[in-house]
N, C-alpha and C positions, 0 to 999 in steps of 0.2 A: 210595497216595502214597509215593514213594521216601523212603528215610531221608536225613537231612541229612548232609552231609559234615563232617569235622572243621573245615575252614576256614569252613563256613557257621555251624557252632555257635559257634566262637570269635568270628567277626564279630558275631554277635547278642549274645554276652556282652560284647564290647567296647562295643557301643553301650549296652547296659543299664548297664554300669559307668560310662561317661561320664555318663549321665543321673544315676546316684546322685552321682557326684562333683559335678555341677552343683548338685544339690539341697543337698548338704552345704554347698557354698560360700554358697548362698542363705540357708541357716539360719545360717551364720556372720555374714552381713551384718546379720541381724536383731539380733545382739548388739552392734552398733557402739555405742560410748559407754555401754555397760551393763557388760560383763564381757570384759575382754581374754583371759582364760584360755579361756573358751568360744569366742571367736573363733579363737584359735591351734589349739585342739583340732579344731574343726570343718573349718578350712582344711587342717590337717594330714592328717586323715582323708580329705579330699576328694583331696588330692594322692596319697596312698597307693593310694586306689581307682583313681584315673586311671592311675597307674604299673603298677599290677597288670594292668589292662586292655591296656596296650601289651606286656606280657610274654606274653600268650596266643598260642598257635599262630597263625601268619599263613599257612602254606603255603609259606613260603619255605625252610624247613628241608628237608633232603634226604630 
């Protein structure tokens, strides 16, 4: 089996990070009307995870 390229590895990691971000936001939704601090913390973490995925290697670099 050939090794995966940097672009393939990054694409897989971006997909996994998006899944994690979605799960964090779902967790935040469970806190609606219970605890605003937990909601904000989980949404913020989800956004950070999503932004991190966007910064990974895309193959567009030289």
